[in-house]
N, CA, C and O atoms as a Tripos MOL2 file, in Angstrom:
@<TRIPOS>MOLECULE
protein
  232   231    58     0     0
PROTEIN
NO_CHARGES

@<TRIPOS>ATOM
      1 N          13.8370   -9.9910   23.3730 N.3       1 UNK1
      2 CA         12.6550  -10.7000   23.7840 C.3       1 UNK1
      3 C          11.3920   -9.9030   23.4960 C.2       1 UNK1
      4 O          10.3820  -10.4570   23.0630 O.2       1 UNK1
      5 N          11.4570   -8.6060   23.7390 N.am      2 UNK2
      6 CA         10.2570   -7.8040   23.5540 C.3       2 UNK2
      7 C          10.0890   -7.3430   22.1150 C.2       2 UNK2
      8 O           9.1020   -6.6810   21.7930 O.2       2 UNK2
      9 N          11.0280   -7.6800   21.2470 N.am      3 UNK3
     10 CA         10.8930   -7.3850   19.8350 C.3       3 UNK3
     11 C           9.7230   -8.1270   19.2050 C.2       3 UNK3
     12 O           9.2190   -7.7410   18.1510 O.2       3 UNK3
     13 N           9.3080   -9.1830   19.8570 N.am      4 UNK4
     14 CA          8.1890   -9.9770   19.3800 C.3       4 UNK4
     15 C           6.8920   -9.1660   19.3620 C.2       4 UNK4
     16 O           6.0260   -9.4020   18.5210 O.2       4 UNK4
     17 N           6.7570   -8.2260   20.2720 N.am      5 UNK5
     18 CA          5.5170   -7.4760   20.4100 C.3       5 UNK5
     19 C           5.5250   -6.1450   19.6760 C.2       5 UNK5
     20 O           4.5400   -5.4090   19.7320 O.2       5 UNK5
     21 N           6.6140   -5.8200   18.9890 N.am      6 UNK6
     22 CA          6.6750   -4.5730   18.2380 C.3       6 UNK6
     23 C           5.8360   -4.6880   16.9750 C.2       6 UNK6
     24 O           5.7470   -5.7540   16.3660 O.2       6 UNK6
     25 N           5.2250   -3.5790   16.5920 N.am      7 UNK7
     26 CA          4.4400   -3.5960   15.3690 C.3       7 UNK7
     27 C           5.3830   -3.5410   14.1630 C.2       7 UNK7
     28 O           6.4580   -2.9450   14.2220 O.2       7 UNK7
     29 N           4.9650   -4.1610   13.0990 N.am      8 UNK8
     30 CA          5.7580   -4.2180   11.8830 C.3       8 UNK8
     31 C           5.2050   -3.1810   10.9020 C.2       8 UNK8
     32 O           4.1150   -3.3760   10.3630 O.2       8 UNK8
     33 N           5.9300   -2.0830   10.6570 N.am      9 UNK9
     34 CA          5.3990   -1.0430    9.7630 C.3       9 UNK9
     35 C           5.2400   -1.5380    8.3350 C.2       9 UNK9
     36 O           4.3430   -1.0830    7.6260 O.2       9 UNK9
     37 N           6.0900   -2.4590    7.8960 N.am     10 UNK10
     38 CA          5.9660   -2.9730    6.5330 C.3      10 UNK10
     39 C           4.6590   -3.7560    6.3710 C.2      10 UNK10
     40 O           4.0010   -3.6670    5.3350 O.2      10 UNK10
     41 N           4.2940   -4.5100    7.3860 N.am     11 UNK11
     42 CA          3.0650   -5.2940    7.3170 C.3      11 UNK11
     43 C           1.8450   -4.3770    7.2050 C.2      11 UNK11
     44 O           0.9180   -4.6560    6.4450 O.2      11 UNK11
     45 N           1.8550   -3.2910    7.9650 N.am     12 UNK12
     46 CA          0.7540   -2.3250    7.8950 C.3      12 UNK12
     47 C           0.6690   -1.6930    6.5120 C.2      12 UNK12
     48 O          -0.4180   -1.5450    5.9520 O.2      12 UNK12
     49 N           1.8280   -1.3200    5.9660 N.am     13 UNK13
     50 CA          1.8510   -0.6790    4.6520 C.3      13 UNK13
     51 C           1.3980   -1.6420    3.5560 C.2      13 UNK13
     52 O           0.6880   -1.2450    2.6320 O.2      13 UNK13
     53 N           1.8070   -2.9020    3.6570 N.am     14 UNK14
     54 CA          1.3740   -3.8770    2.6540 C.3      14 UNK14
     55 C          -0.1380   -4.0910    2.7090 C.2      14 UNK14
     56 O          -0.7870   -4.2610    1.6770 O.2      14 UNK14
     57 N          -0.6850   -4.0790    3.9040 N.am     15 UNK15
     58 CA         -2.1300   -4.2350    4.0490 C.3      15 UNK15
     59 C          -2.8570   -3.0370    3.4300 C.2      15 UNK15
     60 O          -3.8690   -3.1980    2.7470 O.2      15 UNK15
     61 N          -2.3300   -1.8360    3.6770 N.am     16 UNK16
     62 CA         -2.9050   -0.6270    3.0990 C.3      16 UNK16
     63 C          -2.7730   -0.6540    1.5750 C.2      16 UNK16
     64 O          -3.7050   -0.2760    0.8650 O.2      16 UNK16
     65 N          -1.6270   -1.0980    1.0780 N.am     17 UNK17
     66 CA         -1.3780   -1.1750   -0.3570 C.3      17 UNK17
     67 C          -2.3710   -2.1350   -1.0160 C.2      17 UNK17
     68 O          -2.9580   -1.8140   -2.0490 O.2      17 UNK17
     69 N          -2.5550   -3.3090   -0.4170 N.am     18 UNK18
     70 CA         -3.4950   -4.2870   -0.9700 C.3      18 UNK18
     71 C          -4.9240   -3.7480   -0.9770 C.2      18 UNK18
     72 O          -5.6710   -3.9680   -1.9300 O.2      18 UNK18
     73 N          -5.3000   -3.0440    0.0870 N.am     19 UNK19
     74 CA         -6.6470   -2.4750    0.1540 C.3      19 UNK19
     75 C          -6.8360   -1.4150   -0.9270 C.2      19 UNK19
     76 O          -7.8970   -1.3390   -1.5460 O.2      19 UNK19
     77 N          -5.8100   -0.5990   -1.1560 N.am     20 UNK20
     78 CA         -5.9130    0.4290   -2.1950 C.3      20 UNK20
     79 C          -6.0190   -0.2020   -3.5830 C.2      20 UNK20
     80 O          -6.7900    0.2710   -4.4190 O.2      20 UNK20
     81 N          -5.2600   -1.2560   -3.8320 N.am     21 UNK21
     82 CA         -5.3470   -1.9170   -5.1290 C.3      21 UNK21
     83 C          -6.7340   -2.4950   -5.3620 C.2      21 UNK21
     84 O          -7.2750   -2.4080   -6.4650 O.2      21 UNK21
     85 N          -7.3010   -3.0810   -4.3260 N.am     22 UNK22
     86 CA         -8.6430   -3.6470   -4.4660 C.3      22 UNK22
     87 C          -9.6810   -2.5480   -4.6900 C.2      22 UNK22
     88 O         -10.5880   -2.6930   -5.5090 O.2      22 UNK22
     89 N          -9.5350   -1.4610   -3.9590 N.am     23 UNK23
     90 CA        -10.4500   -0.3300   -4.1200 C.3      23 UNK23
     91 C         -10.3410    0.2520   -5.5350 C.2      23 UNK23
     92 O         -11.3460    0.6060   -6.1510 O.2      23 UNK23
     93 N          -9.1130    0.3420   -6.0330 N.am     24 UNK24
     94 CA         -8.8960    0.8350   -7.3870 C.3      24 UNK24
     95 C          -9.4960   -0.0960   -8.4290 C.2      24 UNK24
     96 O         -10.0580    0.3610   -9.4240 O.2      24 UNK24
     97 N          -9.3790   -1.3980   -8.2040 N.am     25 UNK25
     98 CA         -9.9520   -2.3720   -9.1320 C.3      25 UNK25
     99 C         -11.4600   -2.1960   -9.2250 C.2      25 UNK25
    100 O         -12.0290   -2.2450  -10.3160 O.2      25 UNK25
    101 N         -12.1060   -1.9920   -8.0840 N.am     26 UNK26
    102 CA        -13.5590   -1.8060   -8.0870 C.3      26 UNK26
    103 C         -13.9390   -0.5060   -8.7850 C.2      26 UNK26
    104 O         -14.9390   -0.4600   -9.5020 O.2      26 UNK26
    105 N         -13.1630    0.5380   -8.5870 N.am     27 UNK27
    106 CA        -13.4410    1.8080   -9.2700 C.3      27 UNK27
    107 C         -13.2980    1.6370  -10.7760 C.2      27 UNK27
    108 O         -14.1040    2.1620  -11.5440 O.2      27 UNK27
    109 N         -12.2800    0.9060  -11.1950 N.am     28 UNK28
    110 CA        -12.0600    0.6760  -12.6230 C.3      28 UNK28
    111 C         -13.2030   -0.1360  -13.2240 C.2      28 UNK28
    112 O         -13.6690    0.1620  -14.3240 O.2      28 UNK28
    113 N         -13.6440   -1.1420  -12.5150 N.am     29 UNK29
    114 CA        -14.7390   -1.9810  -13.0240 C.3      29 UNK29
    115 C         -16.0460   -1.2090  -13.1140 C.2      29 UNK29
    116 O         -16.8930   -1.5090  -13.9550 O.2      29 UNK29
    117 N         -16.2110   -0.2090  -12.2420 N.am     30 UNK30
    118 CA        -17.4210    0.6090  -12.2850 C.3      30 UNK30
    119 C         -17.3230    1.7290  -13.3070 C.2      30 UNK30
    120 O         -18.2820    2.4750  -13.5070 O.2      30 UNK30
    121 N         -16.1610    1.8520  -13.9600 N.am     31 UNK31
    122 CA        -16.0030    2.8560  -15.0100 C.3      31 UNK31
    123 C         -15.5500    4.2090  -14.5160 C.2      31 UNK31
    124 O         -15.5310    5.1610  -15.2960 O.2      31 UNK31
    125 N         -15.1880    4.3340  -13.2690 N.am     32 UNK32
    126 CA        -14.7390    5.6120  -12.7060 C.3      32 UNK32
    127 C         -13.2140    5.6930  -12.8400 C.2      32 UNK32
    128 O         -12.4790    5.3980  -11.8970 O.2      32 UNK32
    129 N         -12.7630    6.0910  -14.0130 N.am     33 UNK33
    130 CA        -11.3340    6.0830  -14.3160 C.3      33 UNK33
    131 C         -10.5740    7.1600  -13.5410 C.2      33 UNK33
    132 O          -9.3960    6.9850  -13.2290 O.2      33 UNK33
    133 N         -11.2380    8.2640  -13.2330 N.am     34 UNK34
    134 CA        -10.5790    9.3250  -12.4650 C.3      34 UNK34
    135 C         -10.2510    8.8220  -11.0540 C.2      34 UNK34
    136 O          -9.1380    9.0170  -10.5650 O.2      34 UNK34
    137 N         -11.2100    8.1860  -10.4160 N.am     35 UNK35
    138 CA        -10.9790    7.6400   -9.0750 C.3      35 UNK35
    139 C          -9.9270    6.5400   -9.1280 C.2      35 UNK35
    140 O          -9.0900    6.4310   -8.2320 O.2      35 UNK35
    141 N          -9.9700    5.7210  -10.1820 N.am     36 UNK36
    142 CA         -8.9830    4.6580  -10.3340 C.3      36 UNK36
    143 C          -7.5750    5.2410  -10.4100 C.2      36 UNK36
    144 O          -6.6520    4.7290   -9.7760 O.2      36 UNK36
    145 N          -7.4120    6.3090  -11.1840 N.am     37 UNK37
    146 CA         -6.0990    6.9350  -11.3330 C.3      37 UNK37
    147 C          -5.6060    7.5110  -10.0120 C.2      37 UNK37
    148 O          -4.4290    7.3820   -9.6770 O.2      37 UNK37
    149 N          -6.5000    8.1460   -9.2610 N.am     38 UNK38
    150 CA         -6.1160    8.7390   -7.9790 C.3      38 UNK38
    151 C          -5.7360    7.6570   -6.9700 C.2      38 UNK38
    152 O          -4.7520    7.7990   -6.2430 O.2      38 UNK38
    153 N          -6.5030    6.5960   -6.9290 N.am     39 UNK39
    154 CA         -6.2390    5.5070   -5.9800 C.3      39 UNK39
    155 C          -4.9360    4.8000   -6.3480 C.2      39 UNK39
    156 O          -4.1530    4.4330   -5.4710 O.2      39 UNK39
    157 N          -4.7100    4.6110   -7.6440 N.am     40 UNK40
    158 CA         -3.4800    3.9620   -8.0860 C.3      40 UNK40
    159 C          -2.2620    4.8140   -7.7370 C.2      40 UNK40
    160 O          -1.2280    4.2790   -7.3370 O.2      40 UNK40
    161 N          -2.3720    6.1230   -7.8840 N.am     41 UNK41
    162 CA         -1.2660    7.0170   -7.5300 C.3      41 UNK41
    163 C          -0.9630    6.9280   -6.0350 C.2      41 UNK41
    164 O           0.1990    6.9230   -5.6280 O.2      41 UNK41
    165 N          -2.0050    6.8580   -5.2330 N.am     42 UNK42
    166 CA         -1.8130    6.7290   -3.7840 C.3      42 UNK42
    167 C          -1.1680    5.3800   -3.4470 C.2      42 UNK42
    168 O          -0.3160    5.3020   -2.5620 O.2      42 UNK42
    169 N          -1.5750    4.3210   -4.1530 N.am     43 UNK43
    170 CA         -0.9940    3.0020   -3.9320 C.3      43 UNK43
    171 C           0.4840    2.9980   -4.3070 C.2      43 UNK43
    172 O           1.2880    2.3420   -3.6450 O.2      43 UNK43
    173 N           0.8460    3.7180   -5.3520 N.am     44 UNK44
    174 CA          2.2550    3.7920   -5.7550 C.3      44 UNK44
    175 C           3.0970    4.5060   -4.6950 C.2      44 UNK44
    176 O           4.2530    4.1420   -4.4790 O.2      44 UNK44
    177 N           2.5330    5.5090   -4.0380 N.am     45 UNK45
    178 CA          3.2460    6.1880   -2.9500 C.3      45 UNK45
    179 C           3.4860    5.2270   -1.7890 C.2      45 UNK45
    180 O           4.5660    5.2090   -1.1990 O.2      45 UNK45
    181 N           2.4790    4.4360   -1.4720 N.am     46 UNK46
    182 CA          2.6100    3.4630   -0.3840 C.3      46 UNK46
    183 C           3.6720    2.4250   -0.7520 C.2      46 UNK46
    184 O           4.4670    2.0230    0.0980 O.2      46 UNK46
    185 N           3.6860    1.9900   -2.0200 N.am     47 UNK47
    186 CA          4.6830    1.0120   -2.4490 C.3      47 UNK47
    187 C           6.0960    1.5980   -2.3460 C.2      47 UNK47
    188 O           7.0380    0.8910   -1.9890 O.2      47 UNK47
    189 N           6.2380    2.8890   -2.6580 N.am     48 UNK48
    190 CA          7.5470    3.5440   -2.5280 C.3      48 UNK48
    191 C           8.0040    3.5380   -1.0670 C.2      48 UNK48
    192 O           9.1880    3.3530   -0.7880 O.2      48 UNK48
    193 N           7.0700    3.7400   -0.1420 N.am     49 UNK49
    194 CA          7.4020    3.6800    1.2830 C.3      49 UNK49
    195 C           7.8570    2.2760    1.6840 C.2      49 UNK49
    196 O           8.7990    2.1190    2.4610 O.2      49 UNK49
    197 N           7.1810    1.2620    1.1460 N.am     50 UNK50
    198 CA          7.5540   -0.1180    1.4360 C.3      50 UNK50
    199 C           8.9660   -0.4000    0.9320 C.2      50 UNK50
    200 O           9.7720   -1.0120    1.6330 O.2      50 UNK50
    201 N           9.2560    0.0440   -0.2740 N.am     51 UNK51
    202 CA         10.5870   -0.1720   -0.8380 C.3      51 UNK51
    203 C          11.6610    0.5560   -0.0290 C.2      51 UNK51
    204 O          12.7600    0.0340    0.1580 O.2      51 UNK51
    205 N          11.3420    1.7580    0.4490 N.am     52 UNK52
    206 CA         12.3270    2.4910    1.2440 C.3      52 UNK52
    207 C          12.5900    1.7830    2.5800 C.2      52 UNK52
    208 O          13.7210    1.7770    3.0660 O.2      52 UNK52
    209 N          11.5630    1.1960    3.1630 N.am     53 UNK53
    210 CA         11.7450    0.4220    4.4010 C.3      53 UNK53
    211 C          12.6300   -0.8020    4.1430 C.2      53 UNK53
    212 O          13.4910   -1.1380    4.9560 O.2      53 UNK53
    213 N          12.4080   -1.4560    3.0150 N.am     54 UNK54
    214 CA         13.2050   -2.6300    2.6760 C.3      54 UNK54
    215 C          14.6640   -2.2670    2.4020 C.2      54 UNK54
    216 O          15.5710   -3.0250    2.7430 O.2      54 UNK54
    217 N          14.8850   -1.1120    1.7890 N.am     55 UNK55
    218 CA         16.2600   -0.7180    1.4950 C.3      55 UNK55
    219 C          16.9970   -0.3190    2.7760 C.2      55 UNK55
    220 O          18.2140   -0.4830    2.8570 O.2      55 UNK55
    221 N          16.2880    0.1960    3.7660 N.am     56 UNK56
    222 CA         16.8910    0.5380    5.0420 C.3      56 UNK56
    223 C          17.3140   -0.7090    5.8130 C.2      56 UNK56
    224 O          18.3070   -0.6820    6.5410 O.2      56 UNK56
    225 N          16.5750   -1.7870    5.6590 N.am     57 UNK57
    226 CA         16.8760   -3.0310    6.3580 C.3      57 UNK57
    227 C          18.1760   -3.6410    5.8400 C.2      57 UNK57
    228 O          18.9200   -4.2640    6.5980 O.2      57 UNK57
    229 N          18.4400   -3.4640    4.5690 N.am     58 UNK58
    230 CA         19.6190   -4.1140    3.9760 C.3      58 UNK58
    231 C          20.8000   -3.2870    4.1180 C.2      58 UNK58
    232 O          21.8820   -3.6750    3.6770 O.2      58 UNK58
@<TRIPOS>BOND
     1     1     2 1
     2     2     3 1
     3     3     4 2
     4     3     5 am
     5     5     6 1
     6     6     7 1
     7     7     8 2
     8     7     9 am
     9     9    10 1
    10    10    11 1
    11    11    12 2
    12    11    13 am
    13    13    14 1
    14    14    15 1
    15    15    16 2
    16    15    17 am
    17    17    18 1
    18    18    19 1
    19    19    20 2
    20    19    21 am
    21    21    22 1
    22    22    23 1
    23    23    24 2
    24    23    25 am
    25    25    26 1
    26    26    27 1
    27    27    28 2
    28    27    29 am
    29    29    30 1
    30    30    31 1
    31    31    32 2
    32    31    33 am
    33    33    34 1
    34    34    35 1
    35    35    36 2
    36    35    37 am
    37    37    38 1
    38    38    39 1
    39    39    40 2
    40    39    41 am
    41    41    42 1
    42    42    43 1
    43    43    44 2
    44    43    45 am
    45    45    46 1
    46    46    47 1
    47    47    48 2
    48    47    49 am
    49    49    50 1
    50    50    51 1
    51    51    52 2
    52    51    53 am
    53    53    54 1
    54    54    55 1
    55    55    56 2
    56    55    57 am
    57    57    58 1
    58    58    59 1
    59    59    60 2
    60    59    61 am
    61    61    62 1
    62    62    63 1
    63    63    64 2
    64    63    65 am
    65    65    66 1
    66    66    67 1
    67    67    68 2
    68    67    69 am
    69    69    70 1
    70    70    71 1
    71    71    72 2
    72    71    73 am
    73    73    74 1
    74    74    75 1
    75    75    76 2
    76    75    77 am
    77    77    78 1
    78    78    79 1
    79    79    80 2
    80    79    81 am
    81    81    82 1
    82    82    83 1
    83    83    84 2
    84    83    85 am
    85    85    86 1
    86    86    87 1
    87    87    88 2
    88    87    89 am
    89    89    90 1
    90    90    91 1
    91    91    92 2
    92    91    93 am
    93    93    94 1
    94    94    95 1
    95    95    96 2
    96    95    97 am
    97    97    98 1
    98    98    99 1
    99    99   100 2
   100    99   101 am
   101   101   102 1
   102   102   103 1
   103   103   104 2
   104   103   105 am
   105   105   106 1
   106   106   107 1
   107   107   108 2
   108   107   109 am
   109   109   110 1
   110   110   111 1
   111   111   112 2
   112   111   113 am
   113   113   114 1
   114   114   115 1
   115   115   116 2
   116   115   117 am
   117   117   118 1
   118   118   119 1
   119   119   120 2
   120   119   121 am
   121   121   122 1
   122   122   123 1
   123   123   124 2
   124   123   125 am
   125   125   126 1
   126   126   127 1
   127   127   128 2
   128   127   129 am
   129   129   130 1
   130   130   131 1
   131   131   132 2
   132   131   133 am
   133   133   134 1
   134   134   135 1
   135   135   136 2
   136   135   137 am
   137   137   138 1
   138   138   139 1
   139   139   140 2
   140   139   141 am
   141   141   142 1
   142   142   143 1
   143   143   144 2
   144   143   145 am
   145   145   146 1
   146   146   147 1
   147   147   148 2
   148   147   149 am
   149   149   150 1
   150   150   151 1
   151   151   152 2
   152   151   153 am
   153   153   154 1
   154   154   155 1
   155   155   156 2
   156   155   157 am
   157   157   158 1
   158   158   159 1
   159   159   160 2
   160   159   161 am
   161   161   162 1
   162   162   163 1
   163   163   164 2
   164   163   165 am
   165   165   166 1
   166   166   167 1
   167   167   168 2
   168   167   169 am
   169   169   170 1
   170   170   171 1
   171   171   172 2
   172   171   173 am
   173   173   174 1
   174   174   175 1
   175   175   176 2
   176   175   177 am
   177   177   178 1
   178   178   179 1
   179   179   180 2
   180   179   181 am
   181   181   182 1
   182   182   183 1
   183   183   184 2
   184   183   185 am
   185   185   186 1
   186   186   187 1
   187   187   188 2
   188   187   189 am
   189   189   190 1
   190   190   191 1
   191   191   192 2
   192   191   193 am
   193   193   194 1
   194   194   195 1
   195   195   196 2
   196   195   197 am
   197   197   198 1
   198   198   199 1
   199   199   200 2
   200   199   201 am
   201   201   202 1
   202   202   203 1
   203   203   204 2
   204   203   205 am
   205   205   206 1
   206   206   207 1
   207   207   208 2
   208   207   209 am
   209   209   210 1
   210   210   211 1
   211   211   212 2
   212   211   213 am
   213   213   214 1
   214   214   215 1
   215   215   216 2
   216   215   217 am
   217   217   218 1
   218   218   219 1
   219   219   220 2
   220   219   221 am
   221   221   222 1
   222   222   223 1
   223   223   224 2
   224   223   225 am
   225   225   226 1
   226   226   227 1
   227   227   228 2
   228   227   229 am
   229   229   230 1
   230   230   231 1
   231   231   232 2
@<TRIPOS>SUBSTRUCTURE
     1 UNK1         2 RESIDUE 1 A UNK
     2 UNK2         6 RESIDUE 1 A UNK
     3 UNK3        10 RESIDUE 1 A UNK
     4 UNK4        14 RESIDUE 1 A UNK
     5 UNK5        18 RESIDUE 1 A UNK
     6 UNK6        22 RESIDUE 1 A UNK
     7 UNK7        26 RESIDUE 1 A UNK
     8 UNK8        30 RESIDUE 1 A UNK
     9 UNK9        34 RESIDUE 1 A UNK
    10 UNK10       38 RESIDUE 1 A UNK
    11 UNK11       42 RESIDUE 1 A UNK
    12 UNK12       46 RESIDUE 1 A UNK
    13 UNK13       50 RESIDUE 1 A UNK
    14 UNK14       54 RESIDUE 1 A UNK
    15 UNK15       58 RESIDUE 1 A UNK
    16 UNK16       62 RESIDUE 1 A UNK
    17 UNK17       66 RESIDUE 1 A UNK
    18 UNK18       70 RESIDUE 1 A UNK
    19 UNK19       74 RESIDUE 1 A UNK
    20 UNK20       78 RESIDUE 1 A UNK
    21 UNK21       82 RESIDUE 1 A UNK
    22 UNK22       86 RESIDUE 1 A UNK
    23 UNK23       90 RESIDUE 1 A UNK
    24 UNK24       94 RESIDUE 1 A UNK
    25 UNK25       98 RESIDUE 1 A UNK
    26 UNK26      102 RESIDUE 1 A UNK
    27 UNK27      106 RESIDUE 1 A UNK
    28 UNK28      110 RESIDUE 1 A UNK
    29 UNK29      114 RESIDUE 1 A UNK
    30 UNK30      118 RESIDUE 1 A UNK
    31 UNK31      122 RESIDUE 1 A UNK
    32 UNK32      126 RESIDUE 1 A UNK
    33 UNK33      130 RESIDUE 1 A UNK
    34 UNK34      134 RESIDUE 1 A UNK
    35 UNK35      138 RESIDUE 1 A UNK
    36 UNK36      142 RESIDUE 1 A UNK
    37 UNK37      146 RESIDUE 1 A UNK
    38 UNK38      150 RESIDUE 1 A UNK
    39 UNK39      154 RESIDUE 1 A UNK
    40 UNK40      158 RESIDUE 1 A UNK
    41 UNK41      162 RESIDUE 1 A UNK
    42 UNK42      166 RESIDUE 1 A UNK
    43 UNK43      170 RESIDUE 1 A UNK
    44 UNK44      174 RESIDUE 1 A UNK
    45 UNK45      178 RESIDUE 1 A UNK
    46 UNK46      182 RESIDUE 1 A UNK
    47 UNK47      186 RESIDUE 1 A UNK
    48 UNK48      190 RESIDUE 1 A UNK
    49 UNK49      194 RESIDUE 1 A UNK
    50 UNK50      198 RESIDUE 1 A UNK
    51 UNK51      202 RESIDUE 1 A UNK
    52 UNK52      206 RESIDUE 1 A UNK
    53 UNK53      210 RESIDUE 1 A UNK
    54 UNK54      214 RESIDUE 1 A UNK
    55 UNK55      218 RESIDUE 1 A UNK
    56 UNK56      222 RESIDUE 1 A UNK
    57 UNK57      226 RESIDUE 1 A UNK
    58 UNK58      230 RESIDUE 1 A UNK
């Protein structure tokens, strides 16, 4: 019953991942390729965490 009120770590990570992708897109459009590369690398780490959470569920 109380599982309804637990926070979902995957949902938080997906939100962070989406925000990083958007931030990276803006950096790329502004021509800051170094920042784009750093943000994309960070987004890939977050995606790896999401995948590891999904593999634990199965």
